[in-house]
C-alpha positions as CSV (number, residue, x, y, z in Angstrom):
1,M,67.0,69.7,161.3
2,A,69.4,68.3,158.6
3,E,70.7,70.7,155.9
4,L,70.7,69.7,152.3
5,T,74.0,68.3,151.0
6,A,75.9,70.1,148.3
7,L,74.6,67.7,145.6
8,E,71.0,68.0,146.8
9,S,71.3,71.8,146.9
10,L,72.6,72.0,143.3
11,L,69.8,69.7,142.1
12,E,67.2,71.9,144.0
13,M,68.6,74.9,142.2
14,G,68.0,73.3,138.8
15,F,71.5,72.2,137.8
16,D,71.8,69.1,135.7
17,K,72.6,65.9,137.6
18,N,75.8,65.2,135.6
19,R,77.1,68.8,136.2
20,A,76.2,68.7,139.9
21,E,77.9,65.4,140.5
22,K,81.1,66.5,138.6
23,A,81.1,69.8,140.6
24,V,80.9,68.0,144.0
25,A,83.4,65.3,143.1
26,N,86.0,67.7,141.6
27,T,85.8,70.0,144.6
28,G,86.2,67.2,147.1
29,N,82.7,67.8,148.5
30,Q,83.9,70.8,150.3
31,G,80.7,72.7,150.1
32,I,78.1,74.3,147.9
33,E,80.1,77.5,147.4
34,Q,83.1,75.7,146.0
35,A,80.9,73.5,143.8
36,M,79.2,76.6,142.3
37,D,82.5,78.2,141.6
38,W,83.6,75.1,139.8
39,L,80.4,75.1,137.7
40,M,80.8,78.7,136.7
41,E,84.4,78.2,135.7
42,H,83.8,75.0,133.7
43,E,80.3,75.7,132.2
44,N,81.8,75.9,128.7
45,D,83.8,72.7,128.9
46,P,82.8,70.4,126.0
47,D,82.3,67.4,128.3
48,I,80.4,69.2,131.0
49,D,77.2,67.3,130.3
50,E,78.7,63.9,130.1
51,P,77.9,61.4,132.9
52,Y,80.3,61.5,135.8
53,V,82.6,58.5,136.1
54,P,84.2,58.0,139.5
55,P,87.9,57.1,139.5
56,V,88.9,53.4,139.8
57,V,90.3,52.4,143.2
58,N,92.2,49.3,144.5
59,V,89.5,47.0,145.6
60,L,91.7,44.7,147.6
61,G,93.3,47.5,149.5
62,E,89.9,49.1,150.1
63,A,88.6,45.8,151.5
64,E,91.4,45.4,154.0
65,H,91.1,49.0,155.0
66,G,87.4,48.6,155.4
67,Q,87.8,45.6,157.6
68,S,90.2,47.4,159.9
69,N,87.9,50.4,160.0
70,T,85.0,48.1,160.9
71,E,86.8,46.6,163.8
72,Q,87.7,50.0,165.0
73,A,84.2,51.3,164.5
74,T,82.8,48.4,166.5
75,T,85.0,49.3,169.5
76,E,84.1,53.0,169.3
77,E,80.5,52.2,168.9
78,N,80.4,50.4,172.2
79,A,82.0,53.4,173.9
80,D,79.9,56.1,172.3
81,G,76.6,54.4,171.9
82,D,74.7,57.0,173.7
83,N,76.2,59.9,171.7
84,T,75.2,58.2,168.4
85,E,71.7,57.8,169.5
86,N,71.5,61.5,170.4
87,L,72.9,62.5,167.0
88,E,70.4,60.3,165.2
89,F,67.7,61.9,167.2
90,L,68.7,65.4,166.1
91,K,68.9,64.4,162.4
92,R,65.5,64.8,160.7
93,P,64.4,65.6,157.2
94,M,64.1,69.3,156.2
95,T,60.6,70.6,155.7
96,E,59.7,72.0,152.3
97,E,59.8,75.6,153.6
98,E,63.3,75.0,155.0
99,K,64.4,73.6,151.7
100,R,63.0,76.6,149.8
101,E,64.8,78.9,152.2
102,Q,68.1,77.2,151.8
103,V,67.7,77.1,148.0
104,K,66.8,80.8,148.1
105,R,70.1,81.6,150.0
106,L,72.0,79.5,147.5
107,E,70.4,81.2,144.5
108,E,71.3,84.6,146.0
109,L,74.8,83.4,146.5
110,M,74.9,82.3,142.8
111,R,73.6,85.6,141.6
112,V,76.3,87.4,143.6
113,K,79.0,85.2,142.2
114,Q,77.6,85.6,138.6
115,A,77.6,89.4,139.1
116,E,81.2,89.3,140.3
117,R,82.2,87.2,137.3
118,R,80.5,89.6,134.9
119,E,82.2,92.5,136.5
120,R,85.6,90.7,136.3
121,E,84.9,89.8,132.6
122,R,83.9,93.4,131.9
123,A,87.1,94.7,133.5
124,E,89.2,92.2,131.4
125,E,87.4,93.4,128.3
126,V,88.1,97.0,129.1
127,E,91.8,96.1,129.5
128,R,91.8,94.2,126.2
129,E,90.2,97.2,124.4
130,K,92.8,99.6,125.9
131,Y,95.5,97.3,124.6
132,R,93.9,97.1,121.1
133,R,93.7,100.9,121.0
134,K,97.3,101.3,122.1
135,Q,98.4,98.8,119.4
136,G,96.3,100.7,116.8
137,Q,97.8,104.1,117.8
138,E,101.3,102.7,117.6
139,L,100.6,101.2,114.1
140,Q,99.2,104.5,113.0
141,Q,102.3,106.3,114.2
142,I,104.5,103.9,112.3
143,R,102.4,104.4,109.1
144,Q,102.6,108.2,109.5
145,K,106.3,108.1,110.0
146,M,106.7,106.0,106.8
147,Q,104.6,108.5,104.9
148,D,106.6,111.4,106.2
149,D,109.8,109.7,105.2
150,D,108.5,109.0,101.7
151,M,107.5,112.7,101.3
152,R,110.9,113.9,102.5
153,N,112.6,111.5,100.1
154,L,110.4,112.7,97.2
155,A,111.0,116.3,98.0
156,E,114.8,115.7,98.2
157,Q,114.7,113.9,94.8
158,R,112.8,116.8,93.2
159,R,115.2,119.3,94.6
160,R,118.1,117.4,93.2
161,E,116.4,117.2,89.8
162,K,115.7,120.9,89.7
163,M,119.3,121.6,90.7
164,E,120.6,119.4,88.0
165,D,118.3,121.0,85.4
166,K,119.4,124.4,86.5
167,M,123.0,123.5,86.2
168,A,122.4,122.1,82.7
169,R,120.7,125.3,81.6
170,Q,123.5,127.4,83.0
171,R,126.0,125.4,81.0
172,V,124.0,126.0,77.8
173,K,123.8,129.7,78.6
174,E,127.5,129.9,79.2
175,K,128.2,128.1,75.9
176,I,125.9,130.5,74.0
177,A,127.6,133.5,75.7
178,R,131.0,132.2,74.6
179,D,129.8,131.7,71.1
180,R,128.5,135.3,71.0
181,E,131.7,136.6,72.4
182,E,133.6,134.7,69.7
183,R,131.3,136.1,67.0
184,A,131.7,139.6,68.4
185,Q,135.5,139.3,68.4
186,K,135.5,138.0,64.9
187,F,133.1,140.6,63.7
188,G,135.1,143.4,65.3
189,G,138.4,142.0,63.8
190,G,136.9,141.8,60.4
191,A,135.7,145.5,60.6
192,T,139.2,146.6,61.6
193,S,140.7,144.7,58.7
194,S,138.2,146.3,56.3
195,T,139.0,149.7,57.7
196,A,142.7,149.2,57.4
197,A,142.2,148.0,53.8
198,S,140.1,150.9,52.9
199,S,142.8,153.4,54.3
200,Q,145.3,152.1,51.9
201,P,145.7,154.1,48.6
202,T,143.9,152.7,45.7
203,L,146.3,151.7,43.0
204,P,145.3,152.6,39.5
205,S,144.2,149.6,37.5
206,P,146.0,149.0,34.3
207,S,144.2,150.1,31.3
208,S,142.1,147.5,29.7
209,P,139.9,147.6,26.6
210,T,136.4,149.0,27.2
211,G,133.9,146.3,28.0
212,Q,136.5,143.8,28.9
213,G,137.2,143.1,32.5
214,P,137.3,140.1,35.0
215,P,134.0,138.5,35.9
216,P,132.6,139.5,39.3
217,T,133.4,137.2,42.1
218,K,130.7,135.8,44.4
219,K,131.0,137.2,47.9
220,E,131.5,134.7,50.7
221,Y,129.6,135.3,54.0
222,D,130.9,134.1,57.3
223,E,127.8,135.0,59.2
224,S,124.0,134.7,58.9
225,R,121.4,136.9,60.4
226,I,118.4,134.7,61.5
227,Q,115.0,136.1,62.3
228,V,112.7,133.7,64.2
229,R,108.9,134.0,64.3
230,L,107.6,132.4,67.6
231,L,104.4,130.6,68.3
232,D,102.7,133.8,69.6
233,G,103.7,135.8,66.5
234,S,106.6,137.7,68.2
235,T,110.1,137.6,66.7
236,I,113.6,137.4,67.8
237,T,116.7,138.1,65.7
238,T,120.4,137.2,66.2
239,V,123.6,136.5,64.2
240,F,125.2,133.0,63.9
241,K,128.3,131.8,62.2
242,A,127.7,130.3,58.8
243,Q,129.3,127.0,59.8
244,E,127.2,126.6,63.0
245,P,124.6,123.8,62.8
246,L,120.9,124.5,62.8
247,A,120.8,122.9,66.3
248,A,122.5,126.1,67.6
249,V,119.5,128.1,66.4
250,R,117.2,125.6,68.2
251,V,119.1,126.0,71.5
252,Y,119.0,129.7,71.2
253,I,115.2,129.7,70.8
254,Q,114.8,127.4,73.8
255,M,116.8,129.7,76.0
256,N,115.6,133.1,74.8
257,S,112.0,132.7,73.8
258,N,108.6,132.2,75.5
259,V,108.3,128.7,74.3
260,P,106.9,126.6,77.2
261,E,109.5,124.4,79.0
262,G,109.4,120.9,77.5
263,Q,107.5,122.0,74.5
264,D,108.8,120.3,71.4
265,F,108.7,122.3,68.2
266,T,109.8,122.2,64.5
267,L,111.6,124.9,62.4
268,L,110.6,125.7,58.9
269,S,111.3,128.2,56.1
270,P,108.2,129.9,54.8
271,Y,109.5,130.6,51.3
272,P,110.4,128.4,49.7
273,R,108.6,126.2,52.3
274,Q,110.9,123.7,53.8
275,V,110.4,121.8,57.1
276,Y,113.7,120.9,58.8
277,T,114.1,117.4,60.2
278,E,116.3,116.1,63.0
279,L,119.0,115.2,60.4
280,D,119.0,118.9,59.2
281,M,119.8,119.9,62.8
282,E,123.4,118.7,62.3
283,K,124.0,120.5,59.0
284,P,125.6,124.0,58.9
285,L,123.5,127.0,58.1
286,K,125.5,127.7,55.0
287,E,124.7,124.2,53.6
288,L,121.0,124.7,54.3
289,G,121.0,128.0,52.4
290,L,120.3,130.1,55.4
291,V,123.3,132.5,54.7
292,P,123.6,135.5,54.8
293,S,120.1,135.9,56.2
294,A,116.9,133.9,56.7
295,V,113.5,133.8,58.4
296,L,112.5,130.7,60.3
297,V,109.1,129.9,61.8
298,V,108.5,127.9,65.0
299,T,105.6,125.4,64.8
300,K,104.3,122.9,67.2
301,K,105.5,119.4,66.6
């Protein structure tokens, strides 16, 4: 009984002739198992279905080699004639049942190899998925770190801004406190001078005709008492120097009232009604007619 060749077995299993010939040739006709392995590995090649073209050989060399082999074969044939006849006797075509049995074994081998290949591909896909997930986790960690760094930088910037704003307010408060202290010292010195002047004996004025005397002199005021009516109707009152600018009143309101932080406002006199502009902020209170006392109203700008 002669078994099917590798090429015949592949054709019996339903493989295309071009593919089968290429598989047998590229595996050196080492057997059906090697041919099937080659087919599974190269089934996606773009030229897999093109006709098989055998390699070109040296015809002259082959002819000489063939002649030498023929002579040697003739000599061996005379010596082993009986053995050759026995081998030819043993070789006989396979029956259909034997062919089906061999094809069945080959198909089972093919299924096993295909299952092994699918399992190998599945394991490779699992490894690739693990690698993708690892890359994704590392990328997420990098993004999270960048977000954390941005939040820390933003918090630090806000902290510095608050500190600078606090220091600026403190400087304004200290300036206002110094101004108050200077006004208080000046006011106390003026009272002492007035007391000393009043303790001196009053000299008799020279006699003058009745109804004739010097015209009254206008009193000069060095200070102004300012009452401010706020947005909610409440009031605050304090004393400023007559030569202080209206901007000092504005700063005092910002530091000592319930006006919301950042709220811009305008000052006005109710009677006679006058709205003070930014240019007026640099003018002294005396020049604006707010001495010795005045009422100002805060309005939203």
